[in-house]
Backbone bond lengths (Angstrom), bond angles and torsions (degrees), N, CA, C in turn:
res aa  C-N    CA-C-N  psi(-1)  N-CA   C-N-CA  omega(-1)  CA-C   N-CA-C  phi
1 M - - - 1.447 - - 1.528 111.02 -
2 D 1.335 117.85 -41.56 1.460 121.28 179.28 1.525 111.32 -62.94
3 Y 1.344 116.03 -37.99 1.459 119.81 179.53 1.523 111.14 -65.87
4 L 1.304 117.19 -36.85 1.452 121.44 179.51 1.530 110.51 -63.77
5 I 1.309 117.46 -42.08 1.465 121.89 178.12 1.524 110.31 -64.19
6 I 1.312 116.98 -41.91 1.469 121.29 178.96 1.526 110.46 -63.52
7 I 1.334 117.00 -44.01 1.467 121.09 179.92 1.529 110.34 -63.51
8 I 1.325 116.68 -43.99 1.469 120.36 178.66 1.528 110.26 -61.95
9 A 1.327 117.31 -42.29 1.459 121.33 179.47 1.526 110.86 -63.22
10 I 1.319 117.56 -40.72 1.466 121.32 178.86 1.523 110.96 -65.35
11 V 1.328 116.99 -46.17 1.461 121.19 179.06 1.528 109.88 -61.36
12 F 1.319 116.73 -45.05 1.460 122.05 178.79 1.533 110.49 -60.57
13 G 1.322 117.18 -42.54 1.465 121.91 178.05 1.517 112.07 -62.88
14 I 1.318 117.11 -41.11 1.465 121.19 178.61 1.519 110.57 -64.14
15 I 1.329 116.79 -42.69 1.465 120.53 179.79 1.526 110.61 -63.70
16 I 1.313 117.10 -44.94 1.465 120.51 179.19 1.531 110.59 -64.04
17 G 1.321 117.55 -43.11 1.464 120.95 178.14 1.514 112.19 -61.05
18 W 1.316 117.28 -42.93 1.463 121.66 178.74 1.520 110.31 -62.81
19 Y 1.340 117.36 -43.36 1.467 121.60 -179.77 1.534 110.85 -62.42
20 I 1.311 117.17 -46.54 1.469 121.32 -179.88 1.528 110.47 -62.76
21 F 1.313 117.05 -42.78 1.465 121.52 179.64 1.523 111.14 -62.47
22 S 1.336 117.41 -43.63 1.458 120.36 -178.29 1.528 111.02 -68.53
23 R 1.329 118.41 -37.73 1.466 121.65 177.44 1.531 110.45 -65.83
24 R 1.315 116.75 -38.97 1.463 121.18 179.64 1.521 110.42 -61.67
25 N 1.325 116.69 -43.18 1.463 120.34 179.26 1.525 111.40 -64.98
26 D 1.329 117.09 -37.58 1.466 120.75 176.89 1.524 110.55 -62.74
27 L 1.318 117.07 -43.78 1.461 121.24 -179.18 1.525 111.33 -64.62
28 I 1.318 116.48 -41.49 1.465 120.87 178.49 1.526 110.10 -62.94
29 S 1.317 116.75 -41.66 1.461 121.42 178.71 1.528 110.93 -63.26
30 Q 1.329 117.06 -43.05 1.459 121.30 179.25 1.527 110.97 -63.99
31 Q 1.318 117.11 -39.22 1.465 120.70 178.89 1.525 110.50 -63.52
32 G 1.320 116.23 -41.90 1.464 120.55 179.33 1.520 111.78 -63.79
33 E 1.330 116.36 -40.45 1.465 120.49 178.58 1.523 110.84 -65.97
34 R 1.335 116.93 -41.82 1.463 121.13 -179.88 1.536 110.00 -65.14
35 K 1.319 115.96 -40.06 1.465 120.38 179.50 1.524 110.51 -63.88
36 S 1.306 116.88 -45.46 1.462 121.44 179.50 1.528 110.70 -62.68
37 K 1.317 117.06 -42.40 1.464 121.47 178.59 1.529 110.70 -62.53
38 N 1.325 116.74 -44.10 1.459 120.51 179.39 1.520 112.09 -63.80
39 K 1.328 117.11 -40.21 1.461 119.98 178.79 1.528 110.83 -65.82
40 D 1.325 117.38 -35.47 1.467 120.57 175.45 1.528 110.54 -65.61
41 L 1.332 117.06 -40.84 1.460 120.69 176.96 1.530 111.19 -60.81
42 I 1.315 116.02 -40.86 1.467 121.04 178.86 1.523 110.46 -61.74
43 L 1.329 116.67 -44.68 1.465 120.21 -179.85 1.527 111.47 -64.71
44 K 1.332 117.57 -37.47 1.466 120.43 176.93 1.529 110.70 -66.03
45 L 1.324 116.33 -41.22 1.461 120.60 179.35 1.520 111.09 -64.10
46 I 1.318 116.68 -41.45 1.468 120.13 -178.11 1.525 110.76 -69.06
47 Q 1.321 118.29 -30.61 1.467 120.12 176.03 1.519 110.41 -71.26
48 K 1.323 116.11 -36.36 1.461 120.65 -179.47 1.528 111.86 -72.77
49 N 1.345 117.40 -43.31 1.464 121.69 -173.84 1.520 114.25 -99.71
50 E 1.314 118.05 -9.07 1.461 125.23 -178.88 1.527 113.70 72.17
51 R 1.339 117.62 -30.03 1.460 119.92 175.85 1.523 109.10 -149.54
52 I 1.337 114.98 144.77 1.457 120.46 -179.49 1.527 109.81 -137.59
53 T 1.311 115.11 164.31 1.467 121.11 177.41 1.527 109.42 -119.91
54 N 1.299 114.48 171.70 1.452 120.93 176.20 1.530 110.30 -58.69
55 D 1.324 117.12 -40.60 1.468 121.13 179.14 1.528 111.62 -61.62
56 D 1.323 117.20 -37.70 1.462 120.87 177.32 1.528 110.64 -60.50
57 V 1.321 115.91 -42.65 1.458 121.25 -179.24 1.528 110.41 -67.83
58 E 1.330 117.25 -40.70 1.468 120.87 177.36 1.524 110.85 -56.90
59 K 1.326 116.55 -46.20 1.462 121.22 -178.02 1.527 111.41 -71.11
60 L 1.314 116.93 -42.62 1.461 121.42 -178.07 1.530 112.06 -62.41
61 C 1.324 115.23 -48.00 1.465 120.76 -174.40 1.529 113.50 -94.95
62 R 1.334 115.50 -8.24 1.472 120.76 -177.01 1.527 110.83 56.02
63 V 1.325 113.78 54.70 1.468 120.83 179.96 1.525 109.08 -126.76
64 S 1.321 115.07 169.69 1.464 120.52 179.07 1.521 111.01 -73.25
65 D 1.313 115.10 168.63 1.465 121.56 177.30 1.527 110.34 -58.60
66 A 1.323 116.79 -44.29 1.470 120.90 -178.09 1.528 111.40 -64.81
67 T 1.323 117.24 -40.52 1.463 120.41 179.68 1.521 110.61 -67.76
68 A 1.321 117.14 -41.96 1.465 120.81 177.49 1.529 109.98 -59.62
69 E 1.304 115.99 -44.12 1.468 120.47 179.25 1.532 110.75 -63.03
70 R 1.315 116.54 -39.40 1.467 120.80 179.18 1.528 110.53 -64.29
71 Y 1.339 117.17 -44.13 1.469 120.46 177.34 1.529 110.69 -59.20
72 L 1.320 116.50 -46.69 1.461 120.53 -178.93 1.526 111.30 -64.48
73 D 1.317 117.23 -40.62 1.469 120.57 177.22 1.528 111.07 -61.55
74 E 1.325 116.38 -42.70 1.465 119.95 179.69 1.524 111.28 -64.24
75 L 1.323 116.53 -43.60 1.464 119.61 178.27 1.529 111.33 -63.94
76 E 1.318 116.28 -34.79 1.460 120.13 177.07 1.535 110.40 -67.63
77 K 1.315 117.63 -42.26 1.469 121.18 178.57 1.525 111.43 -66.20
78 E 1.341 116.15 -29.38 1.469 120.85 177.21 1.533 111.56 -81.21
79 S 1.333 116.94 4.32 1.468 124.17 179.61 1.525 112.37 59.29
80 K 1.331 115.73 39.76 1.464 120.46 177.91 1.524 111.55 -104.87
81 I 1.325 116.65 -22.75 1.462 121.41 177.71 1.520 109.36 -140.75
82 I 1.326 115.00 166.25 1.466 121.02 178.33 1.520 108.47 -125.88
83 Q 1.324 116.23 136.35 1.462 121.27 175.24 1.518 108.73 -86.46
84 N 1.315 115.25 132.76 1.458 121.90 176.41 1.518 107.72 -115.63
85 G 1.313 117.58 123.90 1.455 122.63 -174.81 1.526 109.77 98.66
86 K 1.314 115.39 164.79 1.473 119.61 -175.79 1.522 112.19 -100.85
87 T 1.332 117.64 -56.61 1.463 120.81 -176.69 1.527 110.32 -146.57
88 G 1.299 114.80 162.78 1.463 120.48 171.98 1.509 114.77 81.96
89 K 1.306 114.54 -160.96 1.470 122.23 -174.72 1.528 113.14 -70.37
90 D 1.308 117.97 -14.83 1.466 120.69 -179.29 1.524 113.06 -81.55
91 V 1.343 118.13 -6.62 1.456 121.26 -177.88 1.524 109.90 -78.95
92 Y 1.328 115.66 132.88 1.458 121.40 172.06 1.529 108.10 -143.66
93 Y 1.302 115.23 165.83 1.467 121.37 -175.66 1.528 109.76 -122.95
94 T 1.323 115.38 142.30 1.462 121.49 177.78 1.526 108.61 -128.89
95 K 1.329 115.00 161.29 1.467 118.61 177.61 1.512 110.40 -78.28
96 I 1.295 115.02 160.96 1.474 120.48 179.22 1.507 108.82 -87.17
């Protein structure tokens, strides 16, 4: 009887672990898709307006200041935009 309980507990644990793992992968995939979509929106906005700021990205994508900055940094590293200015409110981004 004790062995049966142990086996059931192990099987139950494996099922729960598999479910959590599969949900985690789905969430990671959704985050990647949302990030890619937001970066595309940023590039469209910069083509339309010629220059954008971090605040523009925050409002467009409905993300935090840190996330907007991360998106802009990534686009800059991908050589899709250029940062003009060093820090503060004077910083804006233009297309290459």
